[in-house]
N, C-alpha and C positions, 0 to 999 in steps of 0.2 A: 222193564226202558225198551221203551220200543225203539229204534233205528239200531238196537245194537248188532253189534258185527259178531257172527256165531261162527266157527268151522268145526264144523261134524268129523269124524273120525274113524271108519267106520266101515270095513271090507266086504262087509254083505251090500251089496247094490240095492236090493230092493228097499231094506229096511234104511237104508242111509237117504235113499228118496222120501219114503213118508213121514222122516223123521224133518229132513226138508219142509217137507207141504205142509207140517206141522207148525213147525217155526214160523213159518213166511205169512201162514194164515194169522197169526198171534203180531205181527207187526217186525220181528226179527228179521234181520237180512242174514241170509247166505250163501255165502258168495261160492264153498264149493266140496265137496264129499270127496276125503282125502282117506284111499285104503290101507296104506300103510303107514307101520310109525315114522319111515327112514326120510318120507316125502313132510312131513308133516314142518320141520324149520322152515323149508322151502315159502311153502304154503302162509307160512307167518309173517314174514316178513313179505308178500308181496299184500295178503291181503288185513294183515295188520286186525285178528279180530280180539274183541272184548272178553269172549271167553272160547272155550274150546270142550262140545264135546264129546269124551274118548271114550269108545270101547275097549275094553281091558284084551280080548282077545284077538290079536290080528296077522293077518297074514304076513309076513316076510322075516326078515331079521330081528326085530323086535316087537313084543306085546306093547300093549298098550302103558302098562306100569311103569316099564324102562325107557318108554317113549320121553312120558309125566319127566321122568328124573332128567332125561336130556334137556326137555323144554323148556323146566325149569333151571335149571343153569343157566340158559344163555337168554331165556325171555321172560320177562313180567307179565306173564299173563295167566290165570285164571284156570283150573279146568273142572270140569266135572265129569266122574268116572258114570261108564254104563257097563252091564256086567250081568248075566245070565245067575254067576258064582257068584256066592255068599260064603264061603267055608274060611274059615280061620286063618289059614293061611295066605288065600288072597286080599281078604280084607288087610291083615298086618303089613302084606308088602303095600298096598294103596296107603295106607294111614302114613305108613314113611315118605311120602310124596308130598305132604301138605295139600289135598284135594282139595274142592271147596265144597265139594256132596260127592252122594254115591247113589247109583242108583241100580237096582236091581230088577231086571226085566222080569216079566212086562208091567212097563207103570201105568198107569192112566195121564194123559193128558196134564190134567190140572195138576198131579206132584211133580212133571217133567217141569211146567209152567212156575213153581212155585221155587222149586230149587234152582231154578237158570237165574229169577229172580233175586233167591237169597243170595248165592253168590254171589252177583254182577251187584249186591248192595256192598255185600263184606268186601269186596276187591277194590272198590271204591272209597269204601271209607279205609279200609290202610294204607291205600295209597295219597287222599289227604293227608293222613296222621305222618306217612313218612317224611310228604314233602314240608307239613309245616313244624315237624322236629328238625329237618334239615334248616328251612328257613330259621326259624329261633335259633337254631347252632349258628346262624352265620351272623344274627343280628346280636347275640347276647357279647361278640368279640367285637364288636361293632365300637369306633372309638367316643361318639356320637351319643349322647342319652336317647334311646328309642323307647316307644309305647307303641303297646297293641291293643287296641279298643274292640268292641264288638260297636253294632249301629248307634248305642245308646251314650258310647262313650265313657262307657265300662269297661276300667284294664282287665284285661285278660293277659300279660306279658311285660315284664320290663328288664331291662337289659342290664349287666353291671355297670356302664356307664350312668342310666338312668340312678338305681341303687346308691349309688356312691355320691350324686351329685345333689341327691334328696333327702340321703342321710335316712336307709330304710336295709332293712333285711328281706331275704330273698321271699317274693310271694305277697309281702306285708299288704301291698295294696290293691293285689286281685282281687277285682269285684269289685272296687271304690269306682265313683268315676271321678275322671281327671278334672272335671268343672271343681271340684271343692278345693284346688289345687289353686287357683286362680279371684283373686277381691268381684271379677264380674261373670259367673258360671253362664250365665243369661247368653253371653257371646260365644262362649265357647261352644254351645247347642247351632246357633248360627256358626260358625266356621264350619261343624260338620257338616250340616246341611249345605252349606256352599261345597265341603270338598264332596258330598257323594255322587253330585254330578258332575264330576271332571273327569272328559272323558279321556281312554287308557293314550298316554305316551304327552297328556297337557300336564307342567305345571301344577307342582304340587300350591294351596291357598298356603300361605305365610303369614303372618300377626304378629305381633308384640304383644301380651298381655301380662299385667301387674301380679305379682304373686303374693299367695293369700299372709305370706309371714314377713311381708313389709321390706323384704330383701331383695328389689330391684324387680327387672321384670326378663324375662324370658323372650326366645322366638321363639315361634313354633312352625315345622313346615308340617301338614296334613295332605295325604292320600289317601284312596280308597284300595282296598282291596277286592277283587271280585270273584265270584262262584264260578261254577260252568258255567253257568247261562248269561255270565256278562254283567250280573247286578253286584252291586255293591255288599258286601257283606260285612266287611270291617275296616277299621282303618289304621294307619301306621304313621304315628305321628312322631316328629324328629325335633329334637330341641339343641337350641345354641343360648349360651348369655346374653344378652343384649346388648 
């Protein structure tokens, strides 16, 4: 992930500078090389890194593993350990910190880059998953029926109010096209296409559609959800009885 900000924690100046040059050659941003664990929290606040490369053996009052415990308690920043040691005791201590990787010195540049990319990818996955779980938890308690769909209108989530309104069991409609609830499926396709181009902060698309069950119509409010690049990745559909 080019342009990711990586903080290096390494007490040997020469090693730290060589590592910094290597990472910058691959397109990463390295704002600082920190030499003591005690200075890491301030560096995180200032530089807001996406990843920390942490040497285990550090000079000062705390080593890299103790620093990792401190960082994990205060910040949501992934880290990868660097160490010339791979003994059982060191590994056991490192495992307790939930590190995203462990590189044993000396390591080659390919291994370094691969480990960094995997750590960044895993970190983003966990972050997105946590955010999604939180978002769905909020929607589950929302008083109006709500659906989440993919870009094709396939249902990925319906909250308790939606299940009650449409008399379905939990997750019964997951994977089913929202279009199938209505007598005019093509109209739903057009609505999703219009919703996909809504700019952030603009009103949602609003339209009433007749239900396939013949029990009247419902009004839909449809808005896109965007990914990290600002592109539409899914839709949120709010429902109210017409």
